[in-house]
BAFI-3210 file (N, C-alpha, C; in Angstrom, 3 decimals, decimal comma, padded with zeros to 6 digits):
// residues 281
n [1|2|3|4|5|6|7|8|9|10|11|12|13|14|15|16|17|18|19|20|21|22|23|24|25|26|27|28|29|30|31|32|33|34|35|36|37|38|39|40|41|42|43|44|45|46|47|48|49|50|51|52|53|54|55|56|57|58|59|60|61|62|63|64|65|66|67|68|69|70|71|72|73|74|75|76|77|78|79|80|81|82|83|84|85|86|87|88|89|90|91|92|93|94|95|96|97|98|99|100|101|102|103|104|105|106|107|108|109|110|111|112|113|114|115|116|117|118|119|120|121|122|123|124|125|126|127|128|129|130|131|132|133|134|135|136|137|138|139|140|141|142|143|144|145|146|147|148|149|150|151|152|153|154|155|156|157|158|159|160|161|162|163|164|165|166|167|168|169|170|171|172|173|174|175|176|177|178|179|180|181|182|183|184|185|186|187|188|189|190|191|192|193|194|195|196|197|198|199|200|201|202|203|204|205|206|207|208|209|210|211|212|213|214|215|216|217|218|219|220|221|222|223|224|225|226|227|228|229|230|231|232|233|234|235|236|237|238|239|240|241|242|243|244|245|246|247|248|249|250|251|252|253|254|255|256|257|258|259|260|261|262|263|264|265|266|267|268|269|270|271|272|273|274|275|276|277|278|279|280|281]
n.u [099,465|098,890|099,015|098,367|098,011|098,423|099,260|100,376|101,841|104,112|106,365|104,990|101,864|098,773|095,446|094,538|096,612|098,121|100,688|103,681|103,022|102,261|100,578|101,375|099,940|099,405|097,605|096,785|098,608|099,940|101,858|103,065|104,512|106,303|105,125|103,608|102,098|098,748|098,327|096,830|094,212|093,852|094,175|091,874|089,939|090,469|089,645|091,367|092,784|094,891|095,245|095,739|098,180|101,188|103,849|105,901|107,680|110,261|111,543|113,425|114,590|113,391|111,085|108,581|108,098|107,858|106,342|103,783|104,002|103,727|101,047|099,930|100,567|099,137|096,474|096,162|096,213|093,824|092,158|092,169|094,495|096,707|099,376|102,908|104,086|105,938|108,793|110,723|113,754|116,362|119,720|119,515|116,850|116,235|117,105|115,405|112,799|113,115|113,527|111,065|109,251|110,164|109,531|106,723|106,216|105,220|102,595|101,570|101,731|099,862|097,544|097,339|096,910|094,541|092,632|092,238|092,284|092,042|094,618|098,023|099,981|100,091|101,154|103,795|106,962|108,857|111,951|113,802|116,762|117,735|120,319|121,963|120,735|119,741|117,466|114,075|111,186|107,702|104,943|104,216|105,735|108,809|111,103|113,427|115,946|117,076|119,779|119,554|120,256|120,083|121,472|122,119|121,110|122,084|121,381|119,240|116,549|115,161|112,679|112,308|109,669|108,789|106,931|105,933|104,487|104,732|106,602|107,395|108,653|109,664|110,702|111,385|112,836|115,016|117,782|118,438|119,887|122,257|121,933|119,189|118,117|119,218|118,086|115,439|115,174|113,259|110,882|107,406|106,019|107,060|107,182|107,702|109,267|108,860|110,103|108,959|110,488|110,165|107,875|108,413|108,858|110,645|109,459|108,893|109,974|109,368|110,706|113,805|115,645|117,933|117,083|115,264|116,995|118,628|116,818|115,925|118,230|118,482|116,449|114,453|114,203|111,447|112,205|113,954|112,878|111,410|113,444|114,859|113,013|112,865|115,495|115,612|113,851|111,190|107,698|105,636|105,193|104,588|103,848|104,663|104,851|104,744|106,248|105,857|102,835|100,475|100,903|100,815|099,493|098,918|100,656|102,967|102,719|103,013|105,637|107,119|106,398|107,634|110,155|109,800|108,423|106,510|103,645|102,263|101,305|099,680|099,954|097,454|096,011|094,584|094,341|094,325|096,379|096,765|099,473|100,398|098,405|097,887|095,607|093,684|092,172]
n.v [047,976|048,547|047,449|048,549|047,514|049,308|049,290|046,571|045,964|046,398|048,013|047,159|047,676|047,046|046,047|045,244|045,281|047,929|050,541|050,289|050,801|051,454|051,763|052,408|052,220|053,398|053,900|057,268|057,877|057,925|056,576|056,745|054,535|054,752|055,859|054,797|054,370|055,382|055,619|057,546|057,069|054,493|055,064|056,597|054,648|053,049|054,629|056,550|059,681|062,052|064,270|063,433|062,153|061,561|061,320|060,633|057,896|057,104|054,408|054,149|055,782|054,824|055,030|053,679|053,708|056,307|057,881|059,049|061,001|063,822|063,995|063,054|065,200|067,372|066,362|066,043|068,669|069,550|068,102|069,436|069,574|071,108|071,536|071,230|068,502|065,944|064,351|061,527|059,741|057,920|059,030|061,272|061,763|064,444|065,779|064,652|065,457|068,225|068,720|067,829|069,612|072,005|071,587|071,721|074,196|076,642|075,949|075,400|077,933|079,341|077,903|078,455|081,231|081,423|079,589|080,220|078,930|078,132|077,703|077,376|075,772|073,023|072,540|072,738|071,126|069,169|067,856|065,102|063,493|060,299|058,614|055,405|053,026|054,994|056,230|057,202|058,670|058,259|059,204|056,578|054,818|053,455|053,923|052,545|053,030|050,777|049,833|048,368|045,937|046,879|047,243|048,135|050,510|052,991|053,944|052,614|051,698|049,543|049,359|049,217|048,932|049,526|048,992|048,911|046,635|045,224|044,242|045,270|044,740|046,174|045,401|046,957|047,336|044,768|042,490|039,337|040,111|040,531|042,641|043,266|040,805|040,565|042,819|042,065|040,101|037,988|039,348|040,249|040,518|040,339|042,200|041,563|041,951|040,170|038,197|036,313|034,085|031,878|032,441|034,435|034,936|035,293|037,782|038,682|041,808|043,008|041,948|040,351|037,285|038,117|040,587|039,690|038,315|040,403|042,102|040,345|040,097|042,117|041,837|039,823|036,431|034,144|031,641|032,190|033,901|032,716|031,441|033,627|034,689|032,539|032,391|034,788|034,302|035,164|035,623|035,853|036,043|038,255|038,770|041,063|043,572|042,111|040,425|038,700|040,773|039,286|036,681|033,124|032,724|030,645|028,575|029,957|030,300|027,642|027,143|029,001|028,266|025,844|026,458|028,094|027,793|029,288|031,523|032,417|034,939|036,031|039,125|041,594|044,372|046,828|045,216|044,853|044,395|043,215|043,622|042,487|040,607|039,044|039,133|039,430|041,565]
n.w [028,389|025,006|021,638|018,455|015,206|012,408|009,785|007,964|005,803|003,008|000,652|-001,659|-003,138|-001,567|-000,959|001,536|003,299|004,506|004,408|006,507|009,911|013,330|016,487|019,837|022,962|026,274|029,049|028,926|027,005|023,728|021,191|017,978|015,719|012,929|009,671|007,382|004,081|003,985|006,707|008,183|007,419|008,420|011,138|011,572|011,136|013,319|015,333|016,330|016,861|015,245|016,741|019,306|019,448|021,071|020,326|017,455|016,334|014,203|012,359|010,302|007,275|004,944|002,249|002,479|005,150|005,983|004,311|004,660|006,610|006,404|005,675|008,047|009,750|008,586|008,671|011,412|012,272|011,109|012,732|015,082|016,597|018,924|019,340|018,508|016,398|017,710|016,597|016,566|015,881|014,071|013,122|010,429|010,477|011,074|008,742|006,848|007,749|007,763|005,020|004,032|005,247|004,145|001,470|001,504|002,563|001,413|000,784|003,367|004,497|002,938|003,606|006,366|006,333|004,811|005,863|008,520|011,078|014,654|015,746|014,671|015,531|015,294|012,834|013,108|013,724|016,006|016,140|017,224|017,247|018,019|019,798|019,404|021,714|023,344|025,772|026,133|027,651|027,621|029,105|031,250|029,862|029,008|026,530|024,300|021,882|019,495|017,654|014,568|011,934|008,857|006,583|003,175|004,366|006,510|009,048|011,192|013,284|015,795|018,397|021,951|024,267|027,520|030,485|033,951|033,881|031,453|028,472|025,266|022,014|018,989|015,817|013,564|010,286|009,465|009,077|010,712|013,831|016,492|018,299|018,359|019,171|021,723|022,947|022,963|024,855|026,825|026,300|026,412|024,049|020,730|017,923|014,665|011,492|008,310|005,640|003,120|001,576|-000,163|-001,578|-003,306|-006,512|-009,640|-011,923|-015,109|-016,246|-013,839|-011,504|-010,943|-010,330|-009,060|-008,012|-006,040|-004,274|-003,455|-002,089|-000,124|001,347|003,260|005,008|007,320|006,940|006,507|007,306|009,305|011,244|013,339|014,712|015,657|017,518|019,305|020,263|021,596|023,607|023,829|024,705|022,906|019,496|016,949|013,617|010,972|008,303|005,892|003,280|000,392|000,510|000,206|001,083|001,911|004,846|006,632|005,930|006,487|009,256|010,146|009,333|010,890|013,491|013,760|014,594|016,765|019,902|021,221|021,370|018,241|016,058|013,161|011,974|011,299|009,591|011,674|013,873|017,374|020,174|023,418|025,285|027,706|028,563|026,313|024,853|021,854|019,529]
ca.u [100,027|098,210|099,628|097,424|098,679|097,716|099,652|101,238|102,356|105,456|106,181|104,020|100,517|097,845|094,196|094,265|097,797|098,629|102,104|104,081|102,703|101,598|100,448|101,518|099,201|099,386|096,863|096,437|099,761|099,888|103,063|102,972|105,790|106,316|104,016|103,469|100,984|097,405|098,295|095,772|092,948|093,773|093,938|090,458|089,174|090,709|089,137|092,503|092,957|096,224|095,225|096,113|099,463|102,209|105,128|106,093|109,004|110,574|112,574|114,454|114,082|112,822|109,836|107,374|107,929|107,752|105,728|102,576|104,227|103,122|099,599|099,606|100,645|098,015|095,194|096,105|095,826|092,393|091,448|092,205|095,714|097,116|100,794|103,737|104,279|107,300|109,239|111,979|114,270|117,821|120,388|118,850|115,458|116,116|117,246|114,181|111,676|113,400|113,256|109,627|108,604|110,543|108,778|105,323|106,127|104,341|101,204|101,169|101,515|098,571|096,469|097,228|096,326|093,193|091,678|091,956|092,004|092,414|096,043|098,861|101,069|100,130|101,929|105,209|107,530|110,030|112,670|114,831|117,486|118,165|121,525|121,721|120,548|119,199|116,156|113,163|109,979|106,412|104,089|104,847|106,458|110,230|111,364|114,851|116,292|117,991|120,324|119,414|121,092|119,298|122,409|122,929|120,602|123,124|120,848|117,919|116,270|113,994|112,398|111,717|108,730|108,627|106,241|106,106|103,693|104,937|107,700|107,107|109,783|109,319|111,974|111,718|113,336|116,338|118,157|118,703|121,066|122,412|121,450|117,746|117,876|119,539|117,109|114,131|115,213|112,158|109,775|106,053|105,600|108,010|106,585|108,868|109,068|109,110|110,251|108,605|111,355|109,671|106,749|108,891|109,362|110,910|108,379|109,522|109,648|109,144|111,791|114,640|116,141|118,885|116,285|114,735|118,086|119,072|115,836|115,941|119,480|118,441|115,255|114,517|113,465|110,476|112,929|114,806|112,230|111,086|114,698|115,149|112,114|113,245|116,767|115,335|113,019|109,975|106,489|104,644|105,742|103,580|104,526|104,177|105,686|104,758|106,732|104,852|101,713|099,405|101,492|100,022|099,801|098,864|101,941|103,959|102,585|103,608|107,084|107,670|106,141|108,594|111,345|109,451|107,353|105,564|102,473|102,560|100,134|099,846|099,407|096,515|095,685|093,539|094,383|094,836|096,914|097,102|100,819|100,569|097,460|097,832|094,289|093,701|090,875]
ca.v [048,487|047,997|047,659|048,490|047,440|050,147|048,836|045,390|045,683|046,745|048,937|046,653|048,166|045,960|046,631|044,856|045,564|049,259|050,725|050,006|051,757|050,873|052,676|051,823|053,057|053,025|054,978|058,351|058,133|057,228|056,776|056,163|054,067|054,798|056,547|054,252|054,804|055,115|055,572|058,363|056,373|053,397|055,663|056,960|053,402|052,536|055,588|057,264|060,991|062,634|065,288|062,842|061,468|062,222|061,323|059,732|057,282|056,556|053,366|054,502|056,740|054,231|055,720|052,990|053,932|057,734|058,626|059,791|061,864|065,136|063,792|062,988|066,549|068,163|065,848|066,322|070,080|069,599|067,457|070,306|069,493|072,449|071,531|070,665|067,056|065,548|063,253|060,939|058,747|057,832|060,051|061,441|062,169|065,902|066,167|064,263|066,306|069,579|068,756|067,682|070,874|073,004|071,295|072,099|075,430|077,642|075,503|075,599|079,367|079,700|077,315|079,210|082,539|081,337|078,782|080,960|078,030|078,750|077,587|076,776|075,057|071,631|072,457|072,766|069,841|069,143|066,642|064,645|062,330|059,462|057,810|053,994|052,693|056,116|055,983|058,326|058,271|058,811|058,759|055,513|053,919|053,705|053,491|052,540|052,839|049,650|049,895|047,081|045,770|046,983|047,743|049,357|051,645|053,177|054,233|051,978|051,340|048,933|050,027|048,482|049,678|048,839|049,558|048,015|045,428|044,503|044,635|045,121|045,061|046,345|045,156|047,749|046,500|044,277|041,080|038,904|040,772|040,276|043,759|043,130|039,593|040,874|043,784|041,418|039,008|037,866|040,257|039,692|040,496|040,801|042,479|041,397|041,881|038,840|038,069|034,921|033,927|030,853|032,959|035,505|034,378|036,306|038,161|039,445|043,224|043,532|041,580|039,225|036,491|038,967|041,535|038,985|038,040|041,670|042,566|039,388|040,175|043,031|041,530|038,561|035,420|033,349|030,494|032,654|034,754|031,900|031,219|034,882|034,762|031,486|032,790|035,898|033,824|035,974|034,842|036,002|036,586|038,773|039,091|042,228|043,936|040,876|040,457|039,566|041,022|038,291|035,361|032,079|032,902|029,368|027,914|030,741|029,969|026,325|027,266|029,726|027,495|024,734|026,960|028,881|027,078|030,197|031,966|033,089|035,616|036,702|040,459|042,118|045,781|047,166|044,282|045,417|043,337|043,553|043,050|041,690|039,493|038,223|039,248|039,983|041,967]
ca.w [027,130|023,838|020,336|017,338|013,914|011,442|008,461|008,079|004,474|002,580|-000,469|-002,631|-002,830|-001,258|-000,463|002,914|004,117|004,209|004,706|007,893|010,976|014,502|017,631|021,171|023,908|027,687|029,695|028,005|026,145|022,438|020,395|016,640|015,186|011,467|009,000|006,045|003,250|004,505|008,165|008,771|007,184|009,394|012,448|011,641|011,292|014,664|016,299|016,912|016,232|015,280|017,794|020,587|019,371|021,887|019,620|016,326|016,266|012,891|012,449|009,325|006,308|003,732|001,919|002,928|006,585|006,312|003,211|005,052|007,774|006,190|005,744|009,469|010,309|008,078|009,170|012,855|012,367|010,832|013,844|016,250|017,387|019,335|019,710|017,442|016,360|018,078|015,742|017,018|014,957|013,974|012,328|009,139|010,692|010,958|007,336|006,133|008,154|007,302|003,588|003,840|005,624|003,145|000,256|001,660|003,330|000,804|000,947|004,754|004,730|002,323|004,414|007,617|006,039|004,245|006,636|009,767|012,203|015,937|016,044|013,623|016,192|014,841|011,599|013,471|014,140|016,886|015,757|018,160|016,747|019,130|019,647|019,725|023,130|024,111|026,376|026,321|028,364|027,214|030,193|032,033|028,960|028,785|025,153|023,973|020,482|019,286|016,299|013,894|010,744|007,626|005,582|003,138|005,140|007,530|010,378|011,322|014,673|016,394|019,669|023,062|025,106|028,798|031,640|035,089|033,670|030,193|027,580|023,848|021,145|017,578|015,135|012,394|009,195|009,825|009,006|012,089|014,401|017,919|019,116|018,554|019,957|023,120|023,453|023,070|025,819|027,768|026,001|026,345|022,645|019,721|016,618|013,791|010,043|007,741|004,188|002,796|000,414|-001,101|-002,353|-004,179|-007,752|-010,664|-012,832|-016,184|-016,264|-012,488|-010,595|-011,336|-009,204|-008,337|-007,232|-004,863|-003,348|-002,892|-001,099|000,986|002,106|004,408|005,794|008,049|006,203|007,263|007,854|010,400|012,244|014,505|015,435|016,365|018,675|020,251|020,874|022,512|024,706|023,962|024,942|021,835|018,257|016,020|012,363|010,231|007,150|005,112|001,897|-000,227|001,420|000,050|001,284|002,558|006,264|007,353|005,677|007,213|010,682|010,357|009,197|012,031|014,708|013,829|015,279|017,943|020,600|021,846|020,627|016,981|015,490|011,885|012,123|010,309|009,796|012,647|014,998|018,619|021,018|024,794|025,376|028,927|028,687|025,108|024,189|020,505|018,994]
c.u [099,370|098,937|098,550|098,207|097,858|098,030|100,663|101,886|103,773|105,320|105,188|102,611|099,571|096,614|093,926|095,441|098,379|100,102|102,423|103,751|102,019|101,574|100,586|100,851|099,297|098,734|096,455|097,554|099,674|101,116|102,896|104,361|105,641|105,010|103,909|102,221|099,640|097,287|097,142|094,393|092,771|093,559|092,473|089,598|089,308|090,210|090,224|092,702|094,410|096,354|095,855|097,461|100,515|103,559|105,042|107,521|109,186|111,701|113,732|113,786|113,634|111,412|108,607|107,118|107,676|106,858|104,509|102,768|103,587|101,597|099,137|099,585|099,450|096,691|095,052|095,717|094,327|091,572|091,549|093,435|096,209|098,567|101,608|103,801|105,737|107,669|110,617|112,450|115,778|118,407|119,783|117,413|115,296|116,168|115,984|113,033|111,886|113,119|111,774|108,897|108,921|109,741|107,355|105,135|105,151|102,881|100,722|100,882|100,190|097,404|096,251|096,513|094,862|092,198|091,361|091,571|092,533|093,907|096,762|100,006|101,205|100,928|103,428|105,668|108,707|110,736|113,768|115,484|118,068|119,473|121,184|121,720|120,025|117,775|115,367|111,919|108,774|105,401|104,841|105,632|107,904|110,596|112,853|115,053|117,346|118,486|120,285|120,197|120,228|120,180|122,027|122,308|121,514|122,566|119,425|117,751|115,081|113,771|111,876|110,826|108,552|107,819|106,509|105,399|104,104|106,113|107,327|108,354|109,294|110,614|112,371|112,155|114,761|116,543|118,382|119,972|121,063|121,821|119,958|117,433|118,137|118,509|115,757|114,085|114,034|110,962|108,436|105,598|106,738|107,259|107,724|108,456|109,361|109,146|110,043|109,284|110,765|108,535|107,146|109,548|109,659|109,689|108,984|109,028|109,433|110,279|112,516|115,001|117,136|118,163|115,812|115,827|118,579|118,116|115,837|117,139|119,439|117,119|115,437|113,620|112,494|111,132|113,801|114,059|111,819|112,314|115,076|114,307|112,492|114,524|116,563|114,474|111,763|108,769|105,588|105,306|104,590|104,312|103,844|105,120|105,866|105,225|106,720|103,633|100,592|099,930|100,510|100,349|099,725|100,152|103,056|103,918|103,250|105,127|107,705|107,527|107,063|109,859|111,043|108,264|106,291|104,396|102,880|101,269|100,514|099,182|098,468|096,268|094,484|093,408|094,967|095,193|097,222|098,426|100,958|099,675|097,433|096,504|094,446|092,298|091,085]
c.v [047,768|048,386|047,515|048,533|048,226|049,730|047,714|045,028|046,176|047,714|048,462|047,075|046,990|046,549|046,308|045,094|046,911|049,356|050,598|051,131|051,006|051,903|051,873|052,774|052,490|054,167|056,006|058,665|057,293|057,590|056,032|055,773|053,892|055,346|056,079|054,739|054,400|055,158|056,382|057,759|055,236|053,948|056,032|055,720|052,841|053,485|056,374|058,572|061,440|063,728|064,749|062,126|062,246|062,293|060,371|059,210|056,719|055,542|053,647|055,298|056,112|054,783|055,020|053,182|055,398|058,524|059,450|060,662|063,231|065,050|063,718|064,389|067,388|067,677|066,102|067,769|070,231|068,999|068,252|070,176|070,902|072,512|070,920|069,137|066,752|064,293|062,799|059,924|058,725|059,022|060,082|061,891|063,677|066,336|065,825|065,215|067,736|069,715|068,670|068,996|071,961|072,830|071,842|073,464|076,432|077,232|075,740|077,069|079,828|079,159|078,110|080,537|082,424|080,647|079,373|080,033|078,622|078,721|076,971|075,968|073,620|071,453|072,561|071,370|070,071|067,814|066,339|063,405|061,565|058,751|056,347|053,774|053,855|055,804|057,289|057,792|059,001|058,313|057,734|054,536|054,381|053,094|053,608|052,270|051,739|049,702|048,503|047,095|045,724|047,529|047,241|050,600|051,814|053,349|053,689|051,483|050,391|049,658|049,036|049,438|048,886|049,679|048,618|046,681|044,608|045,067|044,273|045,504|045,102|046,303|046,256|046,804|046,073|042,850|040,624|039,561|040,605|041,394|043,636|041,916|039,846|041,825|043,128|040,329|039,086|038,753|039,533|039,566|041,059|040,958|042,511|041,335|040,473|038,910|036,596|034,562|032,968|031,365|034,093|034,886|035,497|036,532|039,083|040,898|043,835|043,201|040,345|038,407|037,306|039,993|040,896|038,756|039,324|042,178|041,638|039,603|041,155|042,958|040,193|037,539|034,674|032,127|030,874|033,340|033,972|031,623|032,450|034,961|033,740|031,865|033,914|035,478|034,650|035,058|034,787|036,667|036,996|039,225|040,258|042,490|042,704|041,142|039,017|039,722|040,000|036,869|034,408|032,092|031,604|028,582|028,636|030,422|028,623|026,394|027,910|028,924|026,293|025,149|027,657|028,241|027,980|030,541|032,745|033,673|036,254|038,078|040,825|043,593|045,908|046,137|045,008|044,290|043,906|042,859|042,119|040,446|038,564|038,285|039,931|040,381|042,837]
c.w [025,959|022,559|019,269|016,036|012,903|010,010|008,584|006,754|004,267|001,405|-001,524|-002,224|-002,635|-000,599|000,999|003,854|003,680|004,630|006,182|008,863|012,107|015,622|018,912|022,152|025,317|028,433|028,659|027,010|024,880|021,612|019,076|016,170|013,675|010,888|007,563|005,341|003,857|006,008|008,744|008,545|008,182|010,813|012,616|011,837|012,698|015,745|017,003|016,144|016,322|016,320|019,083|020,578|020,160|021,188|018,443|016,401|014,864|013,025|011,504|008,213|004,990|003,512|002,475|004,421|006,947|005,356|003,621|006,294|007,581|006,224|007,198|010,078|009,871|008,666|010,670|013,110|012,129|011,970|015,142|017,116|017,692|019,782|018,566|017,528|016,691|017,294|016,206|015,975|014,944|013,235|010,928|009,276|010,515|009,495|006,560|006,475|007,670|005,799|003,279|004,138|004,607|001,868|000,334|002,330|002,727|000,916|002,374|005,035|004,136|003,140|005,707|007,379|005,627|005,186|008,000|010,922|013,506|016,227|014,853|014,228|015,693|013,562|011,863|013,881|015,070|016,637|016,773|017,566|017,933|018,793|019,932|021,239|023,963|024,558|026,455|027,025|027,802|028,231|031,031|031,168|028,797|027,433|024,863|022,492|020,368|017,841|015,672|012,580|009,493|006,495|004,192|003,768|006,353|008,934|010,450|012,752|014,786|017,716|020,699|023,842|026,397|029,779|032,808|034,877|032,446|029,409|026,145|023,064|019,703|016,784|014,166|011,284|009,509|009,361|010,443|012,629|015,920|018,768|019,391|019,413|021,433|023,721|023,725|024,132|026,786|027,493|026,004|024,901|021,791|018,409|015,612|012,327|009,536|006,217|003,843|001,475|-000,616|-001,986|-003,298|-005,408|-008,756|-011,555|-013,884|-016,188|-014,894|-011,528|-011,123|-010,101|-008,377|-007,479|-005,934|-003,832|-002,686|-001,817|000,123|001,899|003,273|005,162|006,518|007,364|007,113|007,887|009,042|011,529|013,486|015,354|016,241|017,643|019,740|020,988|021,881|023,695|024,915|024,167|023,706|020,647|017,351|014,763|011,653|009,068|006,251|003,679|001,375|000,689|001,329|000,198|001,962|004,051|007,059|007,160|006,431|008,703|010,992|010,295|010,433|013,315|014,848|014,577|016,591|018,650|021,219|020,945|019,380|016,421|014,167|011,983|010,983|010,610|010,723|013,772|016,212|019,569|022,399|025,112|026,576|028,945|027,490|024,390|022,830|020,109|017,760]
res [x|x|x|x|x|x|x|x|x|x|x|x|x|x|x|x|x|x|x|x|x|x|x|x|x|x|x|x|x|x|x|x|x|x|x|x|x|x|x|x|x|x|x|x|x|x|x|x|x|x|x|x|x|x|x|x|x|x|x|x|x|x|x|x|x|x|x|x|x|x|x|x|x|x|x|x|x|x|x|x|x|x|x|x|x|x|x|x|x|x|x|x|x|x|x|x|x|x|x|x|x|x|x|x|x|x|x|x|x|x|x|x|x|x|x|x|x|x|x|x|x|x|x|x|x|x|x|x|x|x|x|x|x|x|x|x|x|x|x|x|x|x|x|x|x|x|x|x|x|x|x|x|x|x|x|x|x|x|x|x|x|x|x|x|x|x|x|x|x|x|x|x|x|x|x|x|x|x|x|x|x|x|x|x|x|x|x|x|x|x|x|x|x|x|x|x|x|x|x|x|x|x|x|x|x|x|x|x|x|x|x|x|x|x|x|x|x|x|x|x|x|x|x|x|x|x|x|x|x|x|x|x|x|x|x|x|x|x|x|x|x|x|x|x|x|x|x|x|x|x|x|x|x|x|x|x|x|x|x|x|x|x|x|x|x|x|x|x|x|x|x|x|x|x|x|x|x|x|x|x|x]
***
């Protein structure tokens, strides 16, 4: 099982960290988790075509995690996809996708009529809303939805991916919560978001001290993420969704490693990780 980080950033625009997105692959199966800004460009750089995506899993409906879903659908059609895009997620996924499709319906109809491509099936979507703890299978990968705590967002998931050889856990956006810690027990790799609180300072006209505290309150602080990994007993902690995206990663590594004795990796866009062996490229 391989994990490719397509975007390790957050809503803040950054030239090296695109919006949240990652692909999990096992054999011929490829599952995309989230569709942040620039996901299709990063997929092209990684040599991955939307034509070959078996499913999209959305963690929650925050814009930075879903904003390029329509771009994915259109570009996959241009790449020769011949089947609908299957989209899985928590409650609210159907309403979001339905609204998105309705917004672009007239454009799609014009494109279909004018471009005369062999198939229009790729412009269709199949939406499946998962219940907490529900399991689905993609090839040999067993995937479970884990309800995490990202309140005031009411419905937010992390996901576990398991094969006979390895276990991967993706946190999604969350403050520390027991459900994720329990789901991640003994995982080979935990991909977890991080909020570097000490590097977030008030900036007049952009953010106040109250803004920082409010945003920090539904994310996992850099002072806590190592504790989460240690409590879960994971072998490897990989950080993503960096807030701020241009944080001091060496200082962050030292902070996290003080709480977690295992392997710690600072995620970067286009990094591919072998979940079982620990190889990074």
